[in-house]
C-alpha positions in Angstrom: 44.5 -28.5 24.9 43.5 -32.0 24.8 39.9 -33.3 24.5 39.8 -34.2 27.8 40.2 -30.5 29.5 38.2 -29.4 26.4 35.4 -31.9 27.6 35.5 -30.3 31.2 35.7 -26.7 30.2 32.8 -26.8 27.8 30.8 -29.5 29.7 30.3 -31.3 26.3 31.0 -35.0 26.3 34.3 -36.5 24.3 31.7 -38.6 22.4 29.6 -35.6 21.2 33.0 -33.5 20.6 33.9 -36.6 18.5 30.4 -36.7 16.7 30.9 -32.8 15.9 34.3 -33.4 14.3 32.8 -36.1 12.3 30.1 -33.9 11.1 32.3 -31.0 10.1 31.3 -28.8 12.6 34.8 -28.8 14.3 38.1 -29.1 12.9 40.8 -29.1 15.8 44.8 -29.2 15.0 46.3 -32.4 15.1 49.8 -32.6 17.1 52.7 -35.0 15.8 51.4 -37.9 18.2 48.1 -37.9 16.9 46.3 -36.0 19.5 44.1 -33.4 18.6 44.7 -30.0 20.1 41.7 -27.7 20.7 42.4 -23.9 20.6 40.2 -21.0 22.3 38.4 -20.7 19.4 37.5 -24.3 19.3 36.0 -24.1 22.6 34.0 -20.9 21.7 32.7 -22.9 18.7 31.9 -26.0 21.0 29.9 -23.3 23.5 27.9 -22.1 20.6 27.1 -25.8 19.0 26.1 -26.8 22.4 23.7 -23.8 22.7 22.2 -24.3 19.4 21.5 -28.0 20.0 20.0 -26.9 23.1 17.5 -24.9 21.3 16.8 -27.7 18.8 18.9 -27.3 16.1 20.1 -30.1 14.0 23.8 -30.5 13.1 23.0 -29.9 9.2 21.3 -26.5 10.3 24.1 -25.7 12.7 26.4 -26.2 9.4 24.2 -23.6 7.6 24.4 -21.1 10.5 27.9 -21.3 10.6 28.6 -20.7 6.8 26.2 -17.8 7.1 28.0 -14.6 8.1 25.0 -12.4 7.9 22.8 -13.9 10.5 19.9 -14.5 8.3 19.9 -18.1 8.6 19.2 -17.8 12.5 16.3 -15.7 11.4 14.9 -17.9 9.0 15.1 -21.0 11.4 13.2 -18.7 13.9 10.1 -18.2 11.8 10.3 -22.1 10.9 10.4 -23.1 14.7 7.7 -20.5 15.3 5.4 -22.0 12.6 6.5 -25.7 13.7 5.2 -24.8 17.3 1.9 -23.6 15.7 1.5 -26.8 13.6 2.6 -28.8 16.7 -0.3 -27.3 18.6 -2.9 -28.4 15.9 -1.4 -31.7 15.6 -1.8 -32.2 19.5 -5.6 -30.9 19.1 -6.0 -33.6 16.1 -4.6 -36.2 18.6 -6.9 -35.2 21.6 -10.0 -35.3 19.2 -8.6 -39.0 18.1 -8.5 -40.3 21.7 -12.0 -38.7 22.6 -13.3 -41.1 19.6 -13.1 -39.0 16.5 -12.7 -41.1 13.3 -9.3 -41.3 11.7 -10.9 -40.6 8.3 -12.3 -37.2 9.5 -8.8 -35.9 10.6 -7.3 -36.4 7.2 -8.2 -33.3 5.7 -6.8 -31.3 8.7 -3.4 -33.1 8.4 -3.4 -32.1 4.6 -4.0 -28.9 5.6 -0.8 -28.8 7.8 1.3 -30.1 4.9 0.0 -28.0 2.4 0.5 -24.8 4.4 4.1 -25.9 5.4 4.9 -26.3 1.7 3.9 -22.9 0.9 5.5 -21.0 3.8 8.8 -22.8 3.3 8.9 -21.5 -0.4 7.8 -18.1 0.7 10.7 -18.1 3.1 13.2 -19.0 0.5 11.7 -17.0 -2.4 12.0 -13.2 -0.5 15.3 -12.5 1.1 15.8 -11.7 4.9 13.3 -9.8 6.5 10.9 -9.7 3.8 10.6 -13.1 3.5 10.1 -13.7 7.1 7.4 -10.8 7.2 5.5 -12.2 4.2 6.0 -16.0 5.2 4.5 -14.9 8.7 1.6 -12.9 7.4 0.4 -15.7 4.8 0.8 -18.6 7.2 -2.2 -17.3 9.2 -4.4 -17.7 6.0 -3.3 -21.4 5.1 -5.3 -23.1 7.9 -8.4 -24.1 5.3 -9.1 -27.3 3.8 -9.3 -27.5 -0.1 -12.7 -28.6 -0.9 -13.4 -27.3 -4.2 -11.4 -27.5 -7.6 -11.2 -23.8 -7.8 -9.1 -23.9 -4.5 -7.4 -26.8 -5.9 -6.2 -24.9 -9.0 -5.5 -21.8 -6.9 -3.0 -24.1 -4.7 -1.5 -25.4 -7.8 -1.0 -21.9 -9.2 0.8 -20.8 -6.1 3.1 -23.7 -6.0 4.0 -22.9 -9.6 4.5 -19.3 -9.0 6.7 -20.2 -6.3 8.8 -22.6 -8.0 9.3 -20.4 -11.4 9.7 -16.7 -9.9 12.9 -15.4 -10.3 15.1 -14.6 -7.5 15.0 -11.1 -5.8 18.2 -9.5 -5.5 19.0 -6.3 -3.9 22.2 -4.2 -4.4 24.8 -4.9 -1.8 24.3 -1.5 -0.3 20.6 -2.2 0.1 21.3 -5.7 1.4 23.9 -4.3 4.2 21.1 -1.7 4.9 18.4 -4.3 5.2 20.7 -6.4 7.5 21.6 -3.8 9.6 18.1 -2.2 10.4 16.2 -5.6 10.4 18.5 -8.2 12.1 16.9 -7.3 15.8 13.4 -7.8 14.6 12.1 -11.1 16.0 9.5 -13.5 14.9 7.4 -12.1 17.8 8.0 -8.7 16.6 6.6 -9.4 13.2 3.9 -11.1 14.7 2.9 -8.1 16.7 2.9 -5.7 13.6 1.1 -8.0 11.6 -1.8 -8.2 14.6 -1.6 -4.2 14.6 -2.3 -4.3 10.9 -5.2 -6.3 11.4 -6.8 -4.4 14.1 -6.3 -1.3 12.4 -8.2 -2.4 9.1 -10.9 -4.2 11.2 -11.8 -0.5 12.3 -9.9 2.1 10.2 -12.0 5.1 11.4 -10.8 4.4 15.0 -7.2 3.8 13.9 -7.2 7.1 11.8 -8.6 8.9 14.8 -6.3 7.4 17.4 -3.2 7.9 15.2 -3.6 11.3 13.6 -0.6 12.9 14.7 1.5 9.8 13.6 0.1 9.6 10.4 0.5 13.0 9.7 4.4 12.8 10.6 4.3 9.5 8.4 2.7 11.5 5.6 5.2 14.4 5.9 8.2 12.1 5.8 6.9 10.4 2.7 6.9 13.6 0.9 10.2 14.9 2.1 13.5 14.7 0.2 15.1 12.9 2.9 12.9 9.8 2.2 13.2 10.0 -1.3 16.9 10.0 -0.9 16.9 7.0 1.4 17.6 3.5 1.0 14.2 2.4 2.2 12.6 4.5 -0.6 14.9 2.6 -3.5 14.4 -0.4 -1.8 10.4 -0.2 -1.9 10.8 0.8 -5.3 12.7 -2.5 -6.1 10.3 -4.5 -4.5 7.5 -3.1 -6.2 8.9 -3.5 -9.5 9.8 -7.1 -8.8 6.5 -7.9 -7.5 4.7 -6.4 -10.8 7.3 -8.2 -13.0 7.2 -11.7 -11.2 3.4 -12.0 -11.2 3.2 -11.4 -7.4 0.3 -8.9 -7.8 -1.5 -10.6 -11.0 -0.9 -14.5 -10.2 0.1 -14.8 -6.4 -2.3 -12.6 -4.8 -5.4 -13.6 -6.7 -4.7 -17.4 -6.2 -4.4 -16.7 -2.5 -8.0 -15.2 -2.6 -9.2 -18.6 -4.3 -7.5 -20.6 -1.9 -8.3 -18.8 1.5 -11.6 -17.3 2.3 -10.3 -15.7 5.3 -7.4 -14.1 3.1 -10.2 -12.8 0.4 -11.8 -11.2 3.4 -8.6 -9.9 4.8 -7.9 -8.5 1.3 -11.4 -6.9 1.2 -11.1 -5.1 4.7 -7.8 -3.9 3.4 -9.0 -2.2 0.5 -11.6 -0.7 2.4 -9.1 0.6 4.8 -7.1 1.8 2.3 -9.8 3.7 0.6 -10.7 5.5 4.2 -6.7 6.6 4.3 -6.9 7.9 0.8 -9.9 10.1 1.6 -8.1 11.5 4.7 -4.5 11.5 3.1 -5.0 11.9 -0.7 -1.0 12.7 -0.9 -0.2 9.1 -0.1 -2.3 8.0 -3.4 0.2 10.5 -5.2 3.2 8.8 -3.8 2.4 5.7 -4.6 1.5 6.3 -8.3 
């Protein structure tokens, strides 16, 4: 079909269609008379482009989405959009403060925090593949809202950037990649945020958590001891990830630097250690499994 009919069917203007062709998002066949011939596949592609544009993706981002057959690009973009919304709320608060008479010089540090947090979270998202990258990015993002006031914090920030710039790539075998994609593709950014919040609540009052979830935890411990778990892809994946974190310096460089950079993360880490101690007191089998 010609561009006029295509425009009518898709409700996309002729000018927009021509722009998408120029950007390489669309490549209709060319007839002998020079007119473009749009197929049903082109129409479906235009409908996808229209939807992605309406949710705020640029043409460059859409190119990346189309080039990715796994769907991971859309998941990463979802995380980035989530963090952008959070930062925009902070920027709005700063704007309100300025309109209320706050000095321009007083908001410089707050704006620097946004920039520093963006740099770290973007690199975390790129450093770890798929679901792990999304989880780690959203997990640490909430601790990157403190201004750098001391030399120790500045050194820690630089150590984090150097670590993320030089760390090797994490690769899973193809079967593990397929497993990870299959079982995590339905997990949204909001699902991850909800899981992070649940973990936060559990370590704030570990005794209450252990008491209220005793049956589930016992089932979990039993599963971790089973041959089913030890022969599962998730067991292999966790061991690969643990070894990567050990060898890359994630435990020895990144985590200590995060504790120095962010007082809130240092407190979270302290609470997590206390919660782990409580868990291991009640379920020592977990300690044995993690050795």
